[in-house]
C-alpha positions, 0 to 999 in steps of 0.5 A: 500500500502506498501511503503517498497515494492514500494521502493524496486521495484523503488529505483535504489539501490533496497534496500536502506533504506529510512532514509539514503536519503537526503531530501533536494531535496525530496530524490534526487540529483539535476538534475545538480548533476546527470549529472555532479557531482562536485569534492566535491560530489565525494570526499564525496561519501563514506559517502553518498548514492551512487550517480546516474549519467549518465554512459558512460564508466566504467574502466575495474577494476570497470567492473570486480568488478561490482562496480560503477565507478566515471569515473575520468581520468586518474584514477577513485577513486577505482583504485586510492585508490587501487593503480591499473592501470586504463584502459578505453575501447572505448565506442561502438556505441549503437543502439540509436547512429545509430538511432540519426545518421539516424535522423540527416542525414535525416534532413540534406538531407531534408534541402539540397534538399529544398535549391536546388530550380529550377531556373525557379521559381526564374526567374519567380518571378523576373518580379513580385518582386515589388508586393511582400509584404514587408515581402519578401523584404530586405536582411537576412540570414535564414541559421544562425547556431544554438548556439549549433554548430550543422551542421544541422539546421532544421530552415534553411530547408526553405531557398531559393532564391525565398524568400531571406530575408523573415524571417517568424518567425521574423514576427510571434511574431510582427504581433499580431492584436488586431482587426482582423476584420479590413481589414489591407492593407500594403504599397503595397496595399495588403489586409491581409487574416486572417489565422483563419478559424473563419475569413471565415464568415467575407470574403466580398465574403462569406458575399454576399452568406451566409444567412442573418439570419446567418450573423445577428446571428453572429453580435449579438454574437460580434466580439470576441465571441469565446474568450469571450465565452471560457473566461467566462465559469465556472471554473473547480470544485475546489473539488476532489472526493477521490478514493475510496469514503470512503478513506477520505482526505488521499486517495492519500497516499492509492492509490494502486501501481498497479493503479499508475503504470497502469495509468502512463504506459497508459500515456507513451503509448499514449500521451507522444509519440506524445507530448514528454514532459516527459522522461520515464526513469527519471519519473519511476526512480525518479519523481514517487518515490519522489512523493509517498515517500513524500505522494504526498506532495506539491512538483513539483514531486507530481504535475507532477505525478498527472497530468500524472495520470489525462492524464492516465485516458484519455489514458485508456479510449482511449484503451477501445474505440479502444479495445487495450490491456493496456500496460503490459498485455498479452491480445489481447484486452482491459480488464478492470483493477481492478481499472477501476472505477477511470476513471469514472468521468467527466471530466476524471482525474479531481480528480488527476488534481485538486490535482495537481492544489492545490499543484502548487499554492505554486510553481507557481513562479518556472521556471525550467524544471520540472515546464515547464513540468507541465504547458505543461502537464496541457495544454495537459489536458485542450486541451483534455477537450476542454478548449482552453483559459485555455490551452493557459494560461498554454502554456504561463506559460510554455513559460515563463519557457522556456524563463527563462531557455534558455536566459542568460544561457549557455546550453549544448544541447548535454546533457540530461537536455539541450536536455529535454529543447529543447523538451519542447521548441518545444512542447510549440512553436508548440502548441502555434502557433496553438492557436495564429493563430486561435484565434489571441491571443497575442504570448509569444515571444518564436519564437524569440529563434527558431534560438538558440534552436536546434531540440531535439536529444531525449537523454535518461536518463540512470543511473547505476543500474537502468533498464529502465522501459519497457512496451508493447508500447516499442515494437514499437521503440521510433525512430518511434515517434521521426521521427514523432515529428521532421517531424512535427517541419519541417512542422510547419516552412513550414506552417508558411511560407505559412501564411506569404507569401501567405495570401494577396489579391489585387483587381487587381487579380494579387495576390496570385502570381503563383510563390510563390504558386508553390514554397510553393507546391515544399517545401511541396513536398520536405518535404513529399518525404524526410521523413524517410522510416519508416514514409513515406505515399502515397498522397492518398485522397479517396473521398468515405466513408469507408465501415467499420467505424473501418478502416482508411480513408487513404488507405496506411500505411507503411509496416514497421509499419503495418506488422501483425507480429510486435505485434502478440497480436493485430488483423492482420488488415493491416489498424489498427494502432498498438496502440493509439499513432501510430494512432495519430502519423500517422494521425497527419503527414498525416493530417498536409500534407493535411492541408498545401495543403488546406491552400495553396489553401485557398487564392484562395478561398478568391479570387474566392468568392470576384472576381469570374470573374477574375479567370483563369484556373490556379486559378480554379485548385488551388480552386479545389485542396484546396477544395479536400484537405479540405476533409477526414482528418484522425482524423475524420475517421477510428479508431477515429470514436470510439477512441475519447479520445486521439484526439489531439488539438480538438478545432483547428480541430473544428475551421477548420471544422467550416470554411470549412463547410462555404466554401463548402456552399459558393462555392456550392451556388456561381452564377458562374458555373465554381466555382461550378464545382470545388466542389469535389465528395462526399463533402456533405458527408464530410460536414456531417462528420465535423458537426458530429465532432462538435456535438460530441465536442459541449457539452464540449465547449460553443464556439464550441456549438455556432459555431454549432448553426451558421452552423445549420442556413445554 
């Protein structure tokens, strides 16, 4: 590999000699200097390499001379030195500005509609207010504006008079229980229902129906068997296999540039769109350059690039499984690149990830933005190879970085660096919530900052003289994935509210309260109806298996996204997603909607199994709805039947399916005929689909293997 050719192809200046680069920051200026250079840096710019900065408006003189403008007011440096008049034209609104305006206006409309609640629901609650859990009592204001001064606060989108004073996220970081198997009762006599699907096997009503051999096997495992099994599993191997095998210890320095670029392209076309941890422009302009020029030394840039390459191996595998052309190719199908053999490893990408782990040891005390990105990328990698405890450890470490960056510092969230911090914060918080709620692991306390950190604006890093890297994935506008991410941020808040306002039970049978249930359904539907048009979907719920396993289980896809003319190189199948990233984004959005409806009905399933005789017709309808929405989740069908390498949060889905199989079994074996009649059509087929998903994942996780072993005792 010729470093000269690499430098010429990636350097913002094109031909800047390497020996003139200041090595104090691995050849780069610090991020703060890139965003807002100091006067000292401006005055000495002539003696150093041209600075890279975010250019907004250049004066007319610099524009005509095609020179870099330092944007000083009232006169830039060049005009001042030449004694010329300095004139700046007003900056025109870009396409990105319009996209951002559309995103923020859509979120504002969602918030407004969610806050305008039917007064009848509020009036219906007043008669039962005394039965509410303590978390629904007391004055509070959920609509506190964020510190950034934005007019729209997505965290206020669930504010309403029904649950005035209820602050779910204030509870979220204080309600950790070391022993979830004790039925905790609050001062109102309400029993808390575990949100974890592994808790279904402990429900009193379920234990009366489940086979004794299954209950005995579960007792022998211990109360925290999932955590115990995952925590005690062997660590990943410490060695890394050079590529090619004869390359020796310096194999990273000999990697072909085409391989590095190809794996990076695959990552940014697959994982980064639905987990937007990295900025593609900054990565290709600076991060990858710094890593290679240092010979993949012990720098944070090397750690980031190596982890991206590890995930890139999974991305290439996903393209092969789904028969999608790799980014940058003109083919209509997947064609193996010359370096395809690099991904043939178990687990995929381990050689790169181990080299990243080797280097992070000397940098583990850093808590800056790039360190946070590394830990979040590592968490994604561990999630892909089904190591939930390792993923949680990395999330916790990323949360520490977020806490350090976001507290005791003044942050401008309207600039690129501040916006990147909000991106990693929301990625971290959303992924932490999933593991903490399922496994009852201690939270990091990151939720305390939710009111202070605005939702990301996705400000793109741009520098003068650098042409943003583009690949075939860019044919789908980035705003499509940004909509999906922001919609899931809003959804997370509703799901948290479901957990903290509905997951209670009383022996009197008066809880869950119909008014709260109706309000939560209303909020979820408002979220669904107010999604931007580009990501809208119909609430379709097929109950028969797809005739063709390569088509999606959902029958409707937005025409703006699936038009056959959008990407002419792909098969003209209206049910086939345009790319692996599109498939995941659409599946996760539909899946979260269905999951929320299932979780709203789940407390009624608890009630139905515990005191079936007390069920009203309304309760039975909620049970029926909950069971219906426990079926046909998108990540188990369609393109994902073959494209398994990019299914996100696999362990969370495995846990969900474990509990759902138990629920279907208990309802189908209930002595109450009314309860058995609530089973949806074709539920047996769906149970087999869930078991098949667990069988596919069991070889990679001892906890999933043990869950599958328990279910086979049914």
